[in-house]
VOPA-703689 format. One record per residue (C-alpha): residue in three letters; residue number from 1; z, x, y. Coordinates in pm, 1 decimal. Layout:
<nodes>
("ALA" NUM (Z X Y)) ...
</nodes>
This chain:
<nodes>
("MET" 1 (10599.6 8088.8 11234.7)) ("THR" 2 (10724.9 8439.9 11166.7)) ("SER" 3 (10699.0 8624.7 10840.8)) ("ALA" 4 (10999.0 8754.5 10651.6)) ("PHE" 5 (10846.9 9101.7 10648.4)) ("ALA" 6 (10671.9 9268.7 10938.1)) ("TRP" 7 (10477.8 9594.8 10925.3)) ("SER" 8 (10644.8 9806.8 11189.3)) ("PRO" 9 (10507.1 10154.9 11262.2)) ("ASP" 10 (10819.0 10305.5 11102.5)) ("THR" 11 (10769.8 10103.4 10784.9)) ("LEU" 12 (10404.0 10200.9 10761.2)) ("TRP" 13 (10486.7 10569.3 10819.1)) ("LEU" 14 (10754.5 10559.5 10547.1)) ("LEU" 15 (10509.6 10398.9 10304.8)) ("LEU" 16 (10248.6 10666.9 10378.9)) ("GLN" 17 (10505.1 10943.5 10326.4)) ("LYS" 18 (10612.0 10800.1 9991.6)) ("ALA" 19 (10250.0 10759.8 9881.7)) ("TRP" 20 (10174.3 11119.9 9986.1)) ("TRP" 21 (10467.1 11263.5 9790.1)) ("PHE" 22 (10384.4 11047.8 9488.6)) ("LEU" 23 (10031.3 11192.3 9483.6)) ("VAL" 24 (10159.4 11548.4 9528.1)) ("VAL" 25 (10406.3 11515.6 9239.6)) ("LEU" 26 (10147.5 11342.9 9021.0)) ("GLY" 27 (9898.7 11621.8 9094.8)) ("VAL" 28 (10150.2 11890.2 8997.3)) ("LEU" 29 (10231.8 11708.6 8673.6)) ("VAL" 30 (9863.3 11673.3 8584.7)) ("ALA" 31 (9803.6 12042.8 8663.3)) ("PHE" 32 (10083.8 12149.7 8427.7)) ("HIS" 33 (9958.2 11910.4 8161.6)) ("GLU" 34 (9607.9 12056.7 8180.6)) ("LEU" 35 (9751.2 12409.0 8177.9)) ("GLY" 36 (9908.8 12318.6 7844.7)) ("HIS" 37 (9566.3 12224.4 7707.3)) ("PHE" 38 (9422.6 12552.9 7834.9)) ("LEU" 39 (9698.3 12765.0 7681.9)) ("ALA" 40 (9683.8 12578.2 7350.4)) ("ALA" 41 (9307.2 12629.4 7332.3)) ("ARG" 42 (9344.5 13001.6 7397.4)) ("TRP" 43 (9624.1 13023.2 7139.5)) ("VAL" 44 (9402.5 12882.0 6862.3)) ("GLY" 45 (9106.8 13097.7 6963.5)) ("VAL" 46 (8882.9 12851.9 7147.0)) ("LYS" 47 (8667.5 13038.6 7398.2)) ("VAL" 48 (8743.8 12898.8 7741.8)) 
</nodes>
């Protein structure tokens, strides 16, 4: 019996690439979000 979906090396590589770029973009978004906290704290006079 064969499965409807097989993990070929190309499919696995594509999945790894998409996962890598997802993590990169998520990391950049989190960094900008945290930068906003930092700048807001400085703006209201919190010592950071």
